[in-house]
C-alpha positions in Angstrom: 124.0 -67.8 43.6 126.7 -68.2 41.1 129.0 -65.3 40.4 129.1 -64.0 36.8 132.9 -64.1 36.5 132.9 -64.9 32.8 130.4 -62.2 32.1 132.5 -59.6 34.0 135.8 -60.7 32.3 134.4 -60.7 28.8 132.9 -57.2 29.4 136.3 -55.9 30.4 137.8 -57.5 27.3 135.3 -55.8 25.1 136.0 -52.4 26.7 139.7 -52.7 26.5 139.6 -54.1 22.9 137.5 -51.1 21.9 139.3 -48.2 23.7 143.0 -49.4 23.2 144.0 -49.1 19.6 146.9 -51.6 19.8 144.6 -54.2 21.3 141.9 -53.5 18.7 144.4 -54.0 15.9 145.5 -57.3 17.4 142.0 -58.7 18.0 139.7 -57.4 15.2 138.5 -60.0 12.8 140.0 -59.8 9.3 138.9 -61.5 6.2 142.4 -62.7 5.6 142.8 -64.1 9.2 143.6 -67.6 7.9 146.0 -66.3 5.2 148.0 -64.4 7.8 147.9 -67.4 10.3 145.9 -65.5 13.0 142.8 -67.7 13.5 142.1 -66.2 16.9 140.6 -63.2 15.2 137.5 -65.3 14.4 136.8 -65.4 18.1 138.2 -62.1 19.4 136.9 -59.8 16.7 133.5 -59.7 18.3 134.9 -57.9 21.3 136.2 -55.0 19.2 133.8 -52.1 18.5 134.0 -49.2 16.1 132.7 -46.6 18.6 131.6 -46.1 22.1 128.0 -46.1 20.9 128.5 -49.4 19.2 130.0 -50.9 22.4 127.3 -49.6 24.7 124.4 -50.9 22.6 126.0 -54.3 22.3 126.8 -54.6 26.0 123.3 -53.5 27.0 122.1 -56.9 25.8 125.3 -59.0 25.9 125.8 -58.5 29.7 122.3 -59.5 31.0 121.9 -62.4 28.5 125.3 -63.9 29.3 124.7 -63.4 33.0 121.5 -65.3 32.8 123.2 -68.2 31.0 126.2 -68.2 33.5 124.0 -68.2 36.6 121.9 -71.1 35.3 124.5 -73.2 33.7 127.9 -72.1 35.1 131.0 -70.2 33.9 132.4 -72.9 31.6 129.1 -73.2 29.7 128.9 -69.4 29.4 132.4 -69.1 28.1 132.1 -72.1 25.7 128.8 -70.9 24.3 130.2 -67.4 23.7 133.2 -68.7 21.8 131.1 -71.2 19.8 128.7 -68.5 18.8 131.6 -66.2 17.9 133.0 -68.8 15.6 129.6 -69.4 14.0 129.1 -65.7 13.3 132.6 -65.3 11.9 132.1 -68.2 9.5 128.6 -67.1 8.7 129.6 -63.6 7.5 132.3 -65.2 5.4 129.6 -67.2 3.6 126.9 -64.6 3.5 128.8 -61.4 2.8 131.4 -60.1 0.4 133.3 -56.8 0.1 134.3 -56.5 3.8 137.9 -56.6 5.1 137.4 -56.3 8.9 134.6 -57.3 11.2 133.8 -56.1 14.8 131.0 -56.2 17.3 129.1 -58.5 19.6 125.7 -58.1 18.0 125.9 -61.4 16.2 126.8 -63.2 19.4 124.0 -61.4 21.2 121.5 -62.7 18.6 122.7 -66.2 19.4 122.5 -65.7 23.2 118.9 -64.6 23.0 117.5 -68.2 22.3 120.2 -69.8 24.4 119.6 -67.7 27.5 115.8 -67.6 27.2 115.0 -71.2 26.1 117.6 -73.4 27.9 115.4 -73.6 31.0 113.6 -76.4 32.7 110.3 -74.8 31.9 109.7 -72.6 28.8 107.7 -69.5 29.4 105.4 -68.1 26.8 107.2 -64.7 27.0 110.5 -66.3 26.2 109.1 -68.1 23.2 107.4 -65.0 21.9 110.6 -62.9 22.3 112.6 -65.5 20.3 109.9 -65.7 17.6 109.9 -61.9 17.3 113.7 -61.8 17.0 113.6 -64.5 14.4 111.0 -62.6 12.3 113.0 -59.4 12.7 116.2 -61.1 11.6 114.6 -62.6 8.6 113.1 -59.3 7.5 116.5 -57.6 8.0 118.2 -60.1 5.7 115.4 -59.9 3.1 115.3 -56.1 2.9 117.4 -53.1 3.8 117.0 -53.3 7.6 113.6 -53.3 9.3 112.8 -50.9 12.0 115.9 -48.9 11.1 117.7 -49.0 7.7 121.1 -50.5 7.4 122.5 -47.2 6.3 121.2 -45.5 9.5 122.7 -48.3 11.6 126.0 -47.9 9.8 126.0 -44.2 10.5 125.0 -44.6 14.1 127.6 -47.2 15.0 130.3 -46.0 12.6 130.6 -49.4 11.1 129.2 -51.2 8.0 126.1 -53.2 9.1 126.2 -56.9 8.1 122.7 -58.4 8.6 124.2 -61.9 8.0 126.0 -61.7 11.4 122.6 -61.6 13.2 121.3 -64.4 11.0 124.3 -66.6 11.7 124.3 -65.9 15.4 120.6 -66.7 15.7 120.9 -69.9 13.7 123.7 -71.2 15.8 121.9 -70.2 19.0 118.7 -72.0 17.9 120.8 -75.0 16.9 122.4 -75.1 20.4 118.9 -75.0 22.0 117.5 -77.8 19.7 120.5 -80.1 20.3 120.5 -79.5 24.1 116.8 -80.1 24.5 116.8 -83.1 22.2 119.7 -84.7 24.1 118.2 -83.9 27.5 114.8 -85.5 26.5 116.6 -88.6 25.1 118.6 -88.9 28.3 115.4 -89.0 30.5 114.6 -92.6 31.6 111.3 -94.1 30.6 109.1 -94.7 33.6 106.9 -97.8 33.2 103.9 -98.1 35.4 104.1 -100.5 38.3 101.3 -103.1 38.8 100.0 -100.9 41.7 99.7 -97.7 39.6 96.2 -96.6 38.7 95.3 -94.7 35.6 
């Protein structure tokens, strides 16, 4: 069984980035990250959280989902996927939202990990497909209205941070894109088996 070294390391990064103010200031994503020549913030901002509650809620899903991905596909895939999702979310909120100056939290990455962790398997289960469909519907309703199960104002108050629904949409879109590309390439790479003269139909 593969050890989840990347999952463990990124969890520690998230904890340190949240509880140590000097690290938070260095890593948090800023709208002007390109202007101040600090592009790493697009990747690292997701590990900073506005409160302990915000951190705990994100890690409750981030840790098991990333662990599933790392055990199935290895540490490099887990790390690369996390960074790619982080970049996709950072770019997505810049397109979908205005009026923000800093961004923090792993929830957008988590939304991307849901389809990646659940659907990149040899055999798709009905439960995994239903979960991804439910999350997709939830995300769409969040973006169309003011939250869904919980209002965006309530989420902002709970986590002590402004809620940006576009982060979830961006993460989910990138995650689904990874799944589609992976499964398409995998199917295309399978050799065609032609029946031999002795095969019976």
